[in-house]
Structures are given as C-alpha cells and as structure tokens.
C-alpha positions as CSV (number, residue, x, y, z in Angstrom):
1,X,-36.4,-131.1,-62.2
2,X,-37.8,-129.4,-59.6
3,X,-34.9,-129.5,-57.3
4,X,-32.8,-128.8,-60.9
5,X,-34.6,-125.6,-61.2
6,X,-33.9,-124.5,-58.1
7,X,-30.5,-125.3,-57.6
8,X,-29.3,-122.2,-60.6
9,X,-31.9,-120.1,-59.2
10,X,-30.5,-120.2,-55.5
11,X,-27.0,-120.0,-57.3
12,X,-28.1,-116.5,-59.0
13,X,-29.8,-115.5,-55.3
14,X,-26.2,-115.8,-53.6
15,X,-24.4,-114.5,-56.3
16,X,-26.8,-110.9,-56.1
17,X,-27.0,-111.4,-52.6
18,X,-23.1,-111.2,-52.3
19,X,-22.9,-108.5,-54.7
20,X,-25.4,-106.4,-53.0
21,X,-23.4,-107.1,-49.4
22,X,-20.0,-106.1,-51.0
23,X,-21.8,-102.9,-53.1
24,X,-23.3,-102.1,-49.4
25,X,-19.7,-102.4,-47.6
26,X,-18.4,-100.4,-50.1
27,X,-21.2,-97.1,-49.9
28,X,-20.3,-97.5,-46.0
29,X,-16.5,-97.3,-46.6
30,X,-16.5,-94.8,-49.1
31,X,-19.4,-92.6,-47.3
32,X,-16.6,-93.0,-43.6
33,X,-14.2,-92.0,-46.1
34,X,-15.7,-88.4,-47.2
35,X,-17.1,-87.9,-44.2
36,X,-13.3,-88.2,-42.5
37,X,-12.4,-85.8,-45.5
38,X,-14.8,-83.5,-45.0
39,X,-13.9,-83.2,-41.2
40,X,-10.2,-82.8,-42.3
41,X,-11.3,-80.0,-44.9
42,X,-12.7,-78.3,-42.0
43,X,-9.9,-79.0,-38.8
44,X,-7.9,-77.8,-41.7
45,X,-9.9,-74.6,-42.3
46,X,-10.4,-73.8,-39.0
47,X,-6.8,-73.9,-38.3
48,X,-6.0,-71.7,-41.0
49,X,-8.5,-69.7,-39.3
50,X,-6.7,-69.7,-36.0
51,X,-3.6,-69.3,-37.5
52,X,-4.3,-66.0,-39.1
53,X,-6.2,-64.5,-35.7
54,X,-3.0,-65.6,-33.9
55,X,-0.9,-63.8,-36.4
56,X,-3.3,-60.7,-36.8
57,X,-3.4,-60.5,-32.6
58,X,0.6,-60.9,-32.5
59,X,0.5,-58.2,-35.1
60,X,-1.9,-55.9,-33.3
61,X,0.3,-56.8,-30.0
62,X,3.3,-55.7,-30.7
63,X,1.6,-52.3,-33.1
64,X,0.2,-51.7,-29.5
65,X,3.7,-52.4,-27.8
66,X,5.5,-50.2,-30.8
67,X,2.8,-47.2,-29.9
68,X,2.6,-47.3,-26.1
69,X,7.1,-47.3,-26.3
70,X,7.1,-43.8,-28.9
71,X,4.0,-42.8,-26.3
72,X,6.7,-43.1,-23.4
73,X,9.2,-41.7,-24.9
74,X,7.2,-38.8,-26.3
75,X,5.8,-38.2,-22.0
76,X,9.5,-39.0,-21.1
77,X,10.5,-36.3,-23.7
78,X,7.4,-33.7,-22.5
79,X,8.7,-34.2,-18.9
80,X,12.6,-33.4,-19.9
81,X,11.7,-30.1,-21.7
82,X,9.3,-29.0,-19.0
83,X,12.1,-29.4,-16.4
84,X,14.4,-27.6,-18.8
85,X,11.5,-25.0,-18.4
86,X,11.3,-24.6,-15.0
87,X,14.6,-24.4,-14.6
88,X,14.9,-21.9,-17.0
89,X,11.8,-19.7,-14.9
90,X,13.9,-20.8,-11.8
91,X,17.2,-19.2,-12.6
92,X,15.4,-16.1,-14.2
93,X,13.4,-15.7,-10.7
94,X,17.1,-16.1,-9.4
95,X,18.1,-13.0,-11.6
96,X,15.8,-11.2,-10.4
97,X,15.7,-11.3,-7.2
98,X,19.5,-10.9,-7.3
99,X,18.8,-7.6,-8.9
100,X,16.2,-6.8,-5.9
101,X,18.5,-7.2,-3.6
102,X,21.0,-5.3,-5.4
103,X,18.4,-1.8,-5.4
104,X,17.6,-2.4,-2.0
105,X,21.3,-2.9,-1.3
106,X,21.9,0.9,-3.5
107,X,18.9,2.6,-0.8
108,X,21.0,5.4,1.1
109,X,18.2,5.3,3.8
110,X,18.1,2.3,6.3
111,X,15.1,2.6,8.1
112,X,16.9,2.7,11.8
113,X,15.2,0.6,14.8
114,X,11.8,1.8,17.1
115,X,13.0,4.5,19.9
116,X,11.2,4.6,22.9
117,X,8.3,7.9,23.4
118,X,10.2,8.9,25.9
119,X,13.5,9.3,24.2
120,X,11.8,10.9,21.0
121,X,10.2,13.7,23.2
122,X,13.6,14.3,25.5
123,X,14.8,14.6,21.8
124,X,12.9,17.0,20.2
125,X,11.3,18.4,23.3
126,X,13.9,21.6,23.7
127,X,12.7,22.4,19.8
128,X,9.4,22.5,20.0
129,X,7.7,25.6,21.4
130,X,4.3,27.1,22.7
131,X,2.7,30.0,20.5
132,X,0.3,32.8,21.8
133,X,-0.7,34.7,18.2
134,X,-2.8,37.9,18.3
135,X,-4.9,37.2,15.3
136,X,-7.5,40.7,14.4
137,X,-11.1,39.4,14.1
138,X,-9.9,37.2,17.0
139,X,-11.1,37.1,20.7
140,X,-8.1,36.4,22.5
141,X,-4.8,34.9,21.8
142,X,-4.7,31.9,19.7
143,X,-2.5,29.4,21.2
144,X,-0.8,26.4,19.1
145,X,2.5,24.8,19.2
146,X,5.7,24.8,16.9
147,X,9.0,24.1,16.1
148,X,12.5,25.7,15.7
149,X,14.2,25.2,12.2
150,X,17.2,27.1,12.8
151,X,19.8,28.4,15.9
152,X,18.8,31.9,15.1
153,X,15.4,31.6,15.8
154,X,13.3,30.2,12.5
155,X,10.0,28.4,13.7
156,X,7.8,26.7,11.6
157,X,3.4,26.6,12.4
158,X,0.3,26.1,11.1
159,X,-1.4,29.1,9.4
160,X,-3.9,28.8,11.7
161,X,-2.2,29.9,14.9
162,X,-0.2,32.2,13.6
163,X,-2.1,34.3,10.9
164,X,-1.1,36.6,8.2
165,X,2.6,38.1,7.5
166,X,3.0,40.7,10.5
167,X,1.0,39.0,13.0
168,X,3.2,39.0,16.6
169,X,3.2,36.1,18.9
170,X,5.0,35.4,22.2
171,X,7.4,31.9,21.9
172,X,7.9,29.9,25.0
173,X,10.3,27.5,25.4
174,X,11.2,24.4,28.2
175,X,14.2,21.9,28.4
176,X,12.1,19.9,30.8
177,X,9.0,17.9,30.6
178,X,7.6,18.6,33.5
179,X,8.1,22.7,33.7
180,X,5.7,24.6,31.6
181,X,7.2,26.6,28.7
182,X,9.1,30.3,29.8
183,X,7.8,32.8,27.6
184,X,11.4,34.4,26.2
185,X,10.4,35.8,23.3
186,X,7.9,38.1,20.2
187,X,7.9,36.1,17.0
188,X,6.8,38.0,13.6
189,X,4.6,35.9,10.9
190,X,7.3,36.5,8.2
191,X,5.6,33.9,5.8
192,X,2.6,32.1,4.9
193,X,1.7,29.1,2.4
194,X,-2.7,28.9,2.4
195,X,-2.0,25.8,0.1
196,X,-0.6,24.0,3.3
197,X,-2.0,25.8,6.1
198,X,2.0,26.2,7.2
199,X,3.4,30.0,8.2
200,X,7.2,30.9,9.0
201,X,7.9,33.3,12.0
202,X,11.2,34.3,13.2
203,X,12.4,35.6,16.5
204,X,12.7,39.4,17.0
205,X,12.7,40.4,20.3
206,X,13.2,39.3,23.6
207,X,10.2,39.5,26.0
208,X,10.3,40.1,30.0
209,X,7.4,38.3,31.5
210,X,7.9,40.2,35.1
211,X,7.6,43.9,33.4
212,X,5.2,42.0,30.2
213,X,7.6,44.2,28.3
214,X,9.9,43.1,25.1
215,X,13.1,44.8,23.7
216,X,14.8,44.3,20.5
217,X,17.0,41.5,20.0
218,X,19.9,40.5,17.6
219,X,19.1,37.0,16.8
220,X,22.1,36.4,15.6
221,X,23.5,36.0,18.9
222,X,20.4,33.1,19.6
223,X,21.4,29.6,19.8
224,X,18.7,27.5,20.2
225,X,18.1,23.7,19.3
226,X,16.3,23.5,16.2
227,X,15.9,20.7,13.8
228,X,18.4,20.4,10.8
229,X,16.9,19.0,6.9
230,X,18.7,15.9,8.3
231,X,15.9,15.0,10.6
232,X,12.9,15.0,8.4
233,X,12.0,11.5,6.9
234,X,12.5,10.6,3.5
235,X,9.3,9.4,1.9
236,X,10.3,5.9,1.2
237,X,11.0,5.8,5.1
238,X,7.1,5.8,6.2
239,X,4.6,3.6,5.5
240,X,0.8,2.6,7.1
241,X,1.1,1.2,10.4
242,X,4.1,2.6,11.4
243,X,3.9,4.1,14.8
244,X,3.9,8.0,15.2
245,X,4.0,10.4,18.0
246,X,2.7,13.7,18.4
247,X,4.9,16.5,20.6
248,X,3.0,19.9,21.5
249,X,0.9,22.1,24.0
250,X,-2.6,20.6,23.1
251,X,-5.3,22.4,25.6
252,X,-6.4,19.4,27.5
253,X,-3.0,18.6,28.1
254,X,-2.6,21.1,30.9
255,X,0.7,24.0,30.5
256,X,3.3,21.5,29.9
257,X,5.0,19.6,26.9
258,X,2.2,16.5,26.1
259,X,3.0,13.5,24.0
260,X,0.0,11.3,22.0
261,X,0.6,8.4,20.1
262,X,-0.6,5.9,17.2
263,X,-0.1,4.9,13.5
264,X,0.0,5.7,10.7
265,X,-3.2,5.4,9.4
266,X,-3.6,6.2,5.5
267,X,-2.0,8.6,3.3
268,X,-4.9,11.3,1.1
269,X,-2.9,14.1,-0.5
270,X,-0.9,16.4,1.5
271,X,-2.0,15.0,4.7
272,X,-1.0,12.0,6.9
273,X,-3.7,10.5,8.5
274,X,-3.3,9.3,11.9
275,X,-5.0,7.3,15.2
276,X,-3.5,9.4,17.5
277,X,-5.1,11.7,19.5
278,X,-4.7,15.8,17.8
279,X,-6.5,18.8,20.1
280,X,-6.6,22.4,19.9
281,X,-3.3,23.5,20.8
282,X,-1.3,20.6,18.8
283,X,-1.6,22.5,15.7
284,X,2.0,23.6,14.8
285,X,3.7,20.7,17.0
286,X,5.6,17.6,15.7
287,X,4.6,14.3,14.5
288,X,7.8,11.9,15.0
289,X,7.6,8.8,13.3
290,X,9.2,5.9,15.3
291,X,12.8,5.6,13.7
292,X,12.9,9.7,15.1
293,X,13.0,11.3,12.1
294,X,10.0,14.3,11.7
295,X,7.0,13.3,9.5
296,X,5.5,16.3,9.5
297,X,3.2,18.7,11.4
298,X,0.2,18.1,13.1
299,X,-3.0,20.1,11.7
300,X,-6.5,19.5,12.1
301,X,-8.8,16.4,13.3
302,X,-11.4,15.0,11.0
303,X,-14.5,13.9,13.5
304,X,-16.3,10.4,12.6
305,X,-19.9,9.4,13.8
306,X,-17.7,7.2,16.5
307,X,-14.2,7.9,15.9
308,X,-12.2,10.3,14.2
309,X,-8.3,10.6,12.8
310,X,-6.3,13.6,12.7
311,X,-4.3,15.0,10.0
312,X,-0.7,15.4,9.4
313,X,0.8,18.0,7.0
314,X,3.7,15.5,5.0
315,X,7.0,17.2,5.7
316,X,9.0,14.6,4.3
317,X,11.3,14.3,1.7
318,X,11.2,12.8,-1.6
319,X,14.0,10.2,-2.1
320,X,16.0,10.0,-5.2
321,X,17.9,6.5,-4.8
322,X,22.0,6.7,-4.5
323,X,21.5,10.7,-4.9
324,X,18.5,12.1,-1.8
325,X,17.9,15.6,-2.2
326,X,15.9,17.7,-0.2
327,X,12.8,19.1,-1.7
328,X,13.0,22.9,-1.5
329,X,9.8,24.2,0.2
330,X,9.3,27.9,-1.5
331,X,6.2,29.7,-0.7
332,X,3.1,30.2,-3.0
333,X,2.7,33.7,-3.6
334,X,-0.1,35.0,-1.2
335,X,-3.2,37.1,-2.3
336,X,-2.3,40.2,-1.8
337,X,-3.8,43.2,-3.4
338,X,-1.5,45.0,-4.8
339,X,-3.2,45.9,-8.2
340,X,-2.2,42.4,-9.9
341,X,-4.8,40.0,-8.5
342,X,-8.2,40.1,-8.3
343,X,-10.1,40.8,-4.7
344,X,-13.6,38.8,-6.1
345,X,-12.2,35.9,-6.4
346,X,-13.5,32.7,-4.0
347,X,-11.8,29.5,-5.0
348,X,-13.8,27.6,-2.1
349,X,-17.4,29.4,-2.9
350,X,-17.8,30.3,0.3
351,X,-19.3,33.6,-0.1
352,X,-16.2,35.2,1.3
353,X,-13.1,36.2,-1.5
354,X,-9.9,35.0,-1.5
355,X,-8.8,38.9,-0.6
356,X,-11.0,38.5,2.6
357,X,-10.2,35.2,3.5
358,X,-6.3,36.0,3.5
359,X,-6.2,39.5,4.8
360,X,-9.6,39.9,6.9
361,X,-10.5,36.7,8.1
362,X,-7.5,34.5,8.2
363,X,-9.0,31.7,6.8
364,X,-8.2,28.8,4.1
365,X,-9.8,30.5,0.6
366,X,-9.1,26.9,-0.9
367,X,-11.2,25.0,2.3
368,X,-15.1,26.1,2.8
369,X,-14.5,24.6,6.1
370,X,-11.6,25.9,7.5
371,X,-11.4,24.4,11.0
372,X,-13.1,21.7,10.4
373,X,-16.2,21.7,12.6
374,X,-18.3,21.2,10.1
375,X,-19.6,24.8,9.7
376,X,-18.5,26.9,6.9
377,X,-16.4,29.7,7.2
378,X,-19.2,32.1,6.0
379,X,-21.8,30.8,8.8
380,X,-19.2,31.2,11.3
381,X,-18.6,34.7,10.7
382,X,-21.9,36.0,10.4
383,X,-23.0,33.9,13.5
384,X,-19.8,35.8,15.5
385,X,-17.8,32.8,16.1
386,X,-14.0,32.1,14.7
387,X,-13.9,30.1,11.5
388,X,-10.4,29.3,12.9
389,X,-11.3,27.4,15.7
390,X,-13.1,27.6,18.9
391,X,-14.0,31.0,20.8
392,X,-15.9,33.9,19.4
393,X,-14.9,36.5,17.2
394,X,-14.3,40.2,19.2
C-alpha cells in the first residue's frame, strides 16, 4: 500500500523537478540574451558616438584647413602688396635722385682740385701789398696788408689798418717771396665801411724812398696785377673743413711775404672762422681757398684760454643756380657830422660817441673792443693805449 502511494508522489516530484529545471534553463537563456542585447545596444551607441566624433573631427580639420588656406592666401596678397609699395618707393627715390643729379649738373660752379700753397702764393703775391698808414692819435705808422682790386691802383684793406677817409698810406709791392716789398707809392683812403671794418684806397702819387719824397702820378698809366671779380669764391664753394691759406705781412714774419695755412673752422655772421695763424700785420691781406679763389680778408683773432681762432671777413659771392651774379658791395653812410646825424649817438655803449669813434679815434662804433684785446676802447684811450691795436697813443 505504501509502495503504491510512493509511486505517484515520485512521479509528481520528477515532473516538478523537470519543470523547475526547464524554468531555470529558460531564465538563464533569457538573461543571457537580454545581457547580449544590452551589450549590443551599448556597443552600437558607442559606435555612433565614435562616428559622430570622427565626423566632428573631420569637419573641424577641414575648417582649419580652409582657414589656413585662406590665411595663406591673405598673407601672399599682403606680401605682393608690400612688394608693390616697395617698388613704388624705389621708383620714387630713383626719380628724386635723378632730380638732384640734374640740379647738381646745372650748377655753374665746379670746385677745382686743391692747388699747392706755393702756387697760391706765387699767384697772389704780386696782388698783395704792404701798407704803412698814418692814423691820427696813433703813435708811429700802423702796419698791415692790402690787396689790389684794379690795375690802376685801387687797394682793399681793413679800416683799422688805413683809418679814416683822407688818410695817407705808403704802399710796398714785390714780385718775389724772397724779397721785401719795395715802397713805391702813396695811396689815399677814399672810402670806409665801419660795419665791415673795410677801407678802400687809391694810389695817387709815386714815392721815392731814396729822397723820401713823392711826386704826382696819373694812375691811369699804372698796369698792376690785381684781383678780379672772377677770382672771388662763390658762397656754395666754401665749406667747413676746407683748407685756406693766409697771405700778408704779419709783424712776426719779418719783412717778406708770409703764408700760413689752416682750415675753415666755421661761420659766424659776416666772419669765417679759421685755425690758420693770423697776427698783427696780416689784417687787410688775403685768405685764399684751396681751390684758388679769394675767400675774404683776415681781420682779427679771438683768443681763448688755450687756443685762438682767426676771423676772416667773408667776401664770397652769393651764388644763384644757372645765373651766377656778383653782389655789388656799396659803402654805407659814414658818420660825418654834417648836421644830419647826431654826434651823441653811442651804438656800442662804450662811452665814446659814434662820431668820435669814426672821426677822432678811428675805432669801430659797433664794437666796444675794436682790437679784440679784452679791453674796451674807452678804457684803453683813458689809459693812453691805442684802441686799434698794440702801442700807445701820442
């Protein structure tokens, strides 16, 4: 009985076990399939993200490529534009240079090569004279140099050498640098320029050194060598640093012609500065440019603590391009007391009236220290010294 009861129960348990196993297997299969699907979906999503990133990267790369291409094109255009601008500037510079060359070529004056000092002295020696002038109020004779401007005996010198209109000067001339000048003529001061310290003389009589006498002279019969207008430098022909030769009769040079050389050190108003030696007696002589033209008249020396610089009155001619013309030098009014000018005027405020400076002391009314020795004209006169140079008054 019991065995009969056990048999159905056993069959039932077996069936239940089979069912349970089937369900378990089904669950495992389903779970595995579901996991696979999840994994597959994840991989698919990741692949899509990867594809999207790749697409974005490709687009970004292409954008960069296009931007770089455009930037390169812009840079190339800028380079071409800059090159065009440089070419235009070069062409403009070439045109400017051509214009400057044309201006230079149109200049009528060409600076000549330097001439030796010996040649300059030989050329201007017979045109340079020595002067001994009698100046009222000055002890002895004032000595200086001068230069001939006309063959009939017109002489140019400094006013402080020759003095006032009407003064007389002995004139010495030589044609050899080794011989002292022979005193042959008397010359009279016919004009002065106090503003430039210049004077003009004219030979009017012969001087006999043996008998110490003079005789009238028709100066139209003279045929002296002289400095012509063409011998003067043009202003654009002289520059700082150019060589210059001073020719004259300085007191320390003995009795023969003396030449010193230096350079043009600068310009100062009507003066040219130079380091060439200028001494008492050089005044009124000649300053010659290295090219052979006349620069001006050596006039004074400005002393410093250690060195000194000479001053040359600039007589160069103003140059006009394509049409050189000489300046006409005319004498300004002199300080004559003819009732039309004041005798009390004192332009340089040195305590001496302009009239007395011109007519009595022969000093420069525009310069309180005419001889540039550091003492005013008035103090030198009060002390009995010559305000025009070395020595004492009579």
